[in-house]
C-alpha positions, 0 to 999 in steps of 0.5 A: 625894609622888613617884610611881614608874612600875611596868610590869607585864604586868597587875594579875592575881594573879601573884606579882610583882603581889601583891608590888607591891600588898603593898608599896603597902599598906605604904609611906608613901603620903604619901612614895612612890606607885606608878602602874602601866602594864599591858601587857594591851590594856586588860584589867581585872586583879583588883588594879586596883580595889585599887591605885586605892583606895590612890591609884595611877593605872593606865594600859593599853598594848598587849601587845608582839606582835612584829608591832606593834613600831611601834605599841608604840613610838609608844604609849610615846612618846605616854605619856611625852610626856603624863606628863613628871613621872615620874623613875623607871621600875621594870619587872617585865615581861620581853620588851619591857623593853629597848624600853620602857627605851630610850624611857624613857631618851630622856625622862630617866627613871632605869631599873630592871629587876626579874627575878622569874623564873628561866626563860622558856618560849617557844621559836622566834621569841619565844624568840630575841627574848626572848634578844636583848631581854634582852641589850639590857636589861642595857645600858639599865637603870641598876640591877637588882633581883631576888628570887634569884640564879638569877632575876638570872642568867636575866634579866641574866646572871652579870656583873650577877648577881654585881655588888652595885653594879649589882644589889639583892636584894629579899626577896619579903615576905609579909603574915605576920600574915594567914598566921599559923596559926589553928585556928579559920580552919582549921576554918571553911574545912575546913567550907566545903570539906566536909572531914572531920577525917581528910582530908589536904589537899594544896595548891598556889597558882599560875597554870595555866601550863607553868612551874607543872607541874600535870600532874606535880602531878596525877600525884603526887596520883594516886599519893598517892590509891593509898595514902591514899584520903582525901586531897584536892588544893586548887588556887588559881589561873587560867590559860591551861592550865586547860581542859587541866588539867581534862582531865588531872583527868578522864583520871586519874580524879581528879574529886571529889578535886581542889578548884579554887577559882580566884582567891581574895582570901584565899588565907591562909585556904585555906592554914590548911585545908591540911596540906601544900604541894606545888610541883613547878615547872619554874623559878621566881625566888623563889615568893611562895606557898612563903614564904606556905606557910611563914608558915602553918606548912605543910610544903612539898615543892618542886622542887630547881630553885627558889632556895634563898633560898625556904627560910626555915624547916625546913619545906621539903624538895626533890626532883627533878622528873626522878624518878617521881611515886610518889617524891614521893607516898611522901615526902609520905605519910611526912612528913605527920604533924607538929605545925603551929606558929606560924612568925610570928617565924621569918618576921619574923627572916628578913626576909621580912615585907612590912614589912621589904621595904616599908621597904627599897624606900621608903628606896631610892626616897627616897635615889635621888630625892635623888641624882637631884635633885642 
């Protein structure tokens, strides 16, 4: 069995982390195993126990904070000296990847950089540093992975994004069978949420961050309530802007109308209870949650900035986030009545089931390891 070193910001419940955990569950772990380096200063992520139970080793190194550049590099030098058996490093973290890959190459590792996002939200010094390091990543990685063309362009530039010999596209596969529409689960969760049958439940899954655009989402929902008072909004996620979002809920008079469940280990069940998925993100790579919503048979209204590769069924509509929130509300209300259907076979055929993604990645690593051993 060969171990691949995965570098992530944390083992929290983000889209990239969820994808990696699902891949780990579905590869042949007697052939390939993932180990994780978390750049989180030792924080315990929600997925850490899960990956350890599956056989992964988890290491914690410091976050990169500009001022700790020297100690950050020393920590990585020490790591590679203490763990000389790794042959491949696969990075899923943005700002510090170039620094990590330089040290990894000096220790003889094959270096992969993976982009999951089509945008970066820092400005000022951090923004300039990110741009500088991103350009260096393009020179230091041996190969590149992405979930969508916009995510590749954002992280690696158009030259890499348009070169199939340097870039591999990996579908963000989902656990389709978990999300398959089930009326009994829908009934159970709606009872838990104390929702009457005539209540329309709009849902959103995502971290409370600038990128996810919760402020705009709440404005949309406030407009929906004016015309459809029995509506409710379900938010799944945590994040640094949660307290600010709570204040927005209060200021808009939405208390009691918005249900915040935080992080749940069974998001598929809560999507069963929903009637519509709303996703007005500012930028994305290929959001796993939108694929999951389609796997649940939900209609989706998402921002038109999101990669078109995300659309794998006819359930998705797009709209600009530059328009008034009332226009989103009108669209939601006008299209909320539809017959929920089982989309399992559609997801399978699209190549977005996790089994397809896991087989693809396993074959990729096995073939790469054969080449590296020559």
